[in-house]
FIGU-74707 format. One record per residue (C-alpha): chain; residue in one letter; x, y, z. Coordinates in nm, 3 decimals. Layout:
BEGIN
<site chain="A" res="A" X="X" Y="Y" Z="Z"/>
...
# end
This chain:
BEGIN
<site chain="A" res="M" X="-0.560" Y="-0.933" Z="-3.614"/>
<site chain="A" res="K" X="-0.362" Y="-0.742" Z="-3.356"/>
<site chain="A" res="Y" X="0.016" Y="-0.741" Z="-3.330"/>
<site chain="A" res="S" X="-0.001" Y="-0.865" Z="-2.971"/>
<site chain="A" res="E" X="-0.179" Y="-1.179" Z="-3.095"/>
<site chain="A" res="L" X="0.099" Y="-1.238" Z="-3.350"/>
<site chain="A" res="T" X="0.381" Y="-1.218" Z="-3.097"/>
<site chain="A" res="D" X="0.252" Y="-1.535" Z="-2.931"/>
<site chain="A" res="L" X="0.285" Y="-1.738" Z="-3.253"/>
<site chain="A" res="T" X="0.589" Y="-1.938" Z="-3.366"/>
<site chain="A" res="G" X="0.775" Y="-1.875" Z="-3.690"/>
<site chain="A" res="E" X="0.600" Y="-2.161" Z="-3.865"/>
<site chain="A" res="E" X="0.257" Y="-2.041" Z="-3.756"/>
<site chain="A" res="L" X="0.339" Y="-1.692" Z="-3.882"/>
<site chain="A" res="R" X="0.442" Y="-1.833" Z="-4.221"/>
<site chain="A" res="R" X="0.117" Y="-2.031" Z="-4.242"/>
<site chain="A" res="K" X="-0.092" Y="-1.727" Z="-4.154"/>
<site chain="A" res="E" X="0.091" Y="-1.514" Z="-4.409"/>
<site chain="A" res="A" X="0.033" Y="-1.772" Z="-4.683"/>
<site chain="A" res="E" X="-0.334" Y="-1.797" Z="-4.586"/>
<site chain="A" res="F" X="-0.380" Y="-1.418" Z="-4.595"/>
<site chain="A" res="R" X="-0.191" Y="-1.382" Z="-4.924"/>
<site chain="A" res="D" X="-0.413" Y="-1.649" Z="-5.080"/>
<site chain="A" res="E" X="-0.727" Y="-1.475" Z="-4.957"/>
<site chain="A" res="L" X="-0.598" Y="-1.139" Z="-5.083"/>
<site chain="A" res="F" X="-0.527" Y="-1.289" Z="-5.426"/>
<site chain="A" res="K" X="-0.879" Y="-1.430" Z="-5.448"/>
<site chain="A" res="L" X="-1.031" Y="-1.099" Z="-5.338"/>
<site chain="A" res="R" X="-0.834" Y="-0.908" Z="-5.600"/>
<site chain="A" res="L" X="-0.955" Y="-1.146" Z="-5.871"/>
<site chain="A" res="R" X="-1.312" Y="-1.104" Z="-5.755"/>
<site chain="A" res="Q" X="-1.264" Y="-0.727" Z="-5.737"/>
<site chain="A" res="A" X="-1.151" Y="-0.719" Z="-6.099"/>
<site chain="A" res="T" X="-1.458" Y="-0.908" Z="-6.218"/>
<site chain="A" res="T" X="-1.737" Y="-0.798" Z="-5.983"/>
<site chain="A" res="Q" X="-1.801" Y="-0.580" Z="-5.685"/>
<site chain="A" res="L" X="-1.687" Y="-0.700" Z="-5.346"/>
<site chain="A" res="E" X="-1.922" Y="-0.732" Z="-5.053"/>
<site chain="A" res="N" X="-1.663" Y="-0.576" Z="-4.824"/>
<site chain="A" res="P" X="-1.396" Y="-0.376" Z="-5.011"/>
<site chain="A" res="M" X="-1.228" Y="-0.283" Z="-4.681"/>
<site chain="A" res="R" X="-1.127" Y="-0.649" Z="-4.641"/>
<site chain="A" res="V" X="-0.852" Y="-0.594" Z="-4.902"/>
<site chain="A" res="R" X="-0.705" Y="-0.312" Z="-4.694"/>
<site chain="A" res="Q" X="-0.738" Y="-0.515" Z="-4.376"/>
<site chain="A" res="L" X="-0.557" Y="-0.813" Z="-4.530"/>
<site chain="A" res="R" X="-0.271" Y="-0.596" Z="-4.657"/>
<site chain="A" res="R" X="-0.223" Y="-0.452" Z="-4.310"/>
<site chain="A" res="D" X="-0.244" Y="-0.795" Z="-4.145"/>
<site chain="A" res="I" X="0.026" Y="-0.923" Z="-4.382"/>
<site chain="A" res="A" X="0.244" Y="-0.624" Z="-4.290"/>
<site chain="A" res="R" X="0.191" Y="-0.698" Z="-3.919"/>
<site chain="A" res="I" X="0.292" Y="-1.061" Z="-3.976"/>
<site chain="A" res="K" X="0.607" Y="-0.954" Z="-4.159"/>
<site chain="A" res="T" X="0.691" Y="-0.719" Z="-3.871"/>
<site chain="A" res="A" X="0.645" Y="-1.001" Z="-3.620"/>
<site chain="A" res="Q" X="0.862" Y="-1.232" Z="-3.832"/>
<site chain="A" res="R" X="1.133" Y="-0.967" Z="-3.847"/>
<site chain="A" res="A" X="1.122" Y="-0.915" Z="-3.471"/>
<site chain="A" res="L" X="1.142" Y="-1.292" Z="-3.416"/>
<site chain="A" res="A" X="1.444" Y="-1.316" Z="-3.647"/>
<site chain="A" res="A" X="1.614" Y="-1.023" Z="-3.474"/>
<site chain="A" res="A" X="1.558" Y="-1.181" Z="-3.133"/>
<site chain="A" res="A" X="1.701" Y="-1.510" Z="-3.256"/>
<site chain="A" res="A" X="2.004" Y="-1.333" Z="-3.403"/>
<site chain="A" res="R" X="2.069" Y="-1.148" Z="-3.078"/>
<site chain="A" res="G" X="2.032" Y="-1.462" Z="-2.872"/>
<site chain="A" res="G" X="2.239" Y="-1.676" Z="-3.110"/>
<site chain="A" res="S" X="2.539" Y="-1.442" Z="-3.139"/>
# end
C-alpha cells in the first residue's frame, strides 16, 4: 500500500486498516514459528505498511492540531 493511498483515508479507516494488518502480521508470525511461510516477504511488507499507516495518522493529527489551534 502506498502512502498516497493512505492520505485519502479518514482516521477511522486508518485505525481499521492498522488493526487488520496487525492481526495478519500476528497470524503470519505464528505460522512462521511453526512452519515455513509461502511468502516470507509478506511479514516485511506488513511491518512497513503499518509504519506508513502510523505516519499518515500522525500527519492527520498534526493537521487537526494546526487547524484547531
